[in-house]
N, C-alpha and C positions, 0 to 999 in steps of 0.2 A: 551257810546261808547268811546273807547280809541282813542285819537287824536294823540298820539305820533307816531304811524305808518304812519299817513298822513304827519306829519312834517318831519319825516325821509325820506319819499318818495319824498317830495319836495326838500330836500337837495340833494338826490340822482339824481334826474332829472336835478337839477341845475348843479351838477358836470358833468353829461353826456353832457349837453348842452355846458358847458364851455370847454369841450374837443374838440369841433369843432371850427375850425378857424373862421367860420362865426360869431359865438357868442362871441368869444374872442376879436374881433376887436373893439367892443364898450367899452372895459374896459382897454385901454392902460395904464393908470397910475397905475393900480393895479398890484401887483406882484402875479402871479398865478403859481401853480405847473405845471409841464409838462403835455401834453395831455394824455400821457399814465397813469400817476399817477391819474389824474382826472377820467379817464375811469374806472380804477380798483376800485377806491374809490366809484364811482357811483354805480357800480354793487354790491360791498360789502354792501353799504348802502341799496340798494333795497332788498338784501337777508336778511339783518337785520330787515328791516321794515316788511317783510313777517313773519319772525320768531316772532317778537313782536306781530303782530296781531294774529297769530295762538296760541301763548302761552297765550295771554290774553282772547281770545274768543273761543278757540277750533278750530279744523280743518275746519269744515263746515262753520260756521259763520265767522271765522277769515279770510279765503280766500276771502269770499264775501265782507266783509268790507274792506279788503286790496285793492281789485280791485277798489272798489268805491272811496276810498281815493286816490288811484293813479290817477284816472280820474280827480278828483277835483284838485289835486296837479299839474298835467300837464296843465290843463286849466288855472289855475292861473299863472303858469310859462310862458306859451305862451303869455298871456296878459301883464305880467310884462316885459318880454324880449323885446317886441315890444314898450313898453311905457317908462319904466325906468329900463335899465339893471343893473345898480348899486344897485337899490333897491332890485332887485331879489336876487342878491348875498348876500346882507345884511340880507334879510329875511331868506335865507337859513341858514346862520350862526346862527341867533337868534333862529330859529326853532330847529336847531340841539342842541343848548345849552339848550333850554327849554324842549326838549323831555324827558330827564331823570327825570325832576322834575314832569312832568305830570304823570309819571308812579306810583308815590306815592299817587296820588289823588284818 
């Protein structure tokens, strides 16, 4: 099962969460893009993760795996945002960097 769509989904939901003032407040020392840029980037990453899953597994299984990986990514993000918000942003960046390398495995 390809994991890159799950990593991209995690990064997408992290961008969408950081577009909200409620979740930005815990990350004051970090310099973040504007809320609008994060919102657009989050939606584009979600579309990319869907395209990757469908491309790798076909339309039927790809959509099913994509939805499952989105559920896991959101659950992990919710737990990390309430416990360590800086770790969530770091993991999103690392996951987004590692996703292209997983495509070749």
